Structures are given as C-alpha cells and as structure tokens.
N, C-alpha and C positions, 0 to 999 in steps of 0.2 A: 527483355529485361531480366536481370538475375535477382535472386533473393537478397543478395548483399546490397543491391541498389534500393531495396525497400526498407532495409533495417534502419532503426533510429539509433544514432550515436548518443551515448550518455543517457540511456533510458532511466527514468526515475524509478527506483525500486527500494524496498526495505525488507527486513526479515521479520518473522513473527514476533521476535523479542522487542522490536522497536515499540515505543508507546504510540498511542493514537495521536497524541499531540505532535510527535515527530513526523508521522505520516501526513498530518494536515499541513504542517509547515512545508513539507516537500511539495504538496499540491499547490500551495501558494507560490513557492519559488519556481515551480515548473509550469504554472498557469494551467493546471489540469484538474480533473475531478476524479481521477482513478490512478492508483499506484499499484504496480506489480509487486507481489510478495514472492521473494525468492528464498530458497532453502538456507543458503548462506551467502555472504558477500564474496566468498572465494569461488564458488561454483556457479552461482546465478541461475540455478535450476528453478523455473517458475513453479509455484505451488498454489497460487491463488491471487486474488486482488482485493483491495479495499477501496471503497468509493466514498465520496463526500456524503452520499446517502446512507451508507453503512454507518458512518460516524454519527450522523444526525439521528438515525433510528435506533441503533444498537448501543450507543454510548450516551449522547446528550439527552435524548428523550427518556431514557431509563434512569437518569440521574447519576450515571457513572462518571468518574473523573477521567478526562482524557490524558492526564499526566500519570495516572495509576493503572490505566487499562492498556493491555498489550494489544498489538495488532492482531495477534492470534485469536483473541477473544472477540474481535469485531469484524474480522475479514470474512469475505464471501467464501463459501465452502471450498475445500481443496479441489484443485483441477484434476 
C-alpha cells in the first residue's frame, strides 16, 4: 500500500484567521469533531488542529463569541 492510497481527498481544513463558528460549521458539514488548521489555503501546510472540545472548553465555556473568536485563539497548540 502506498501513502497516496491512505490520503483523504478534500480534507476539511481552515486557517487561523477563520472564526470558530466557521470551523464548527465545517465540522457539521464533514461530520467530524476535528479540523486541521493550515498555514494558508494556498500551501496547506498543517500547523495545528481545532476540535469540538476546544470550541466547547476554550470558547463557549469561557463566554467568548464563536463569531468573534478566531481559530488561532482556540486551536490546539501548533504542531
């Protein structure tokens, strides 16, 4: 089996500048609980992840607005 056989086409990802709400909407659309964070949409270099738990703990539970909070402020530490 080759690496390309294991790769996922159309991987759900966003940039640190996306809002937490946009990341959550992607999770719903892709039926997943984790989204890869990439440096830019042009180069797709992975720099971290954001999970539904990150959103619940770092945004919702602390009273921050998902529409005003960037993914950068809620994502799991950089890779």
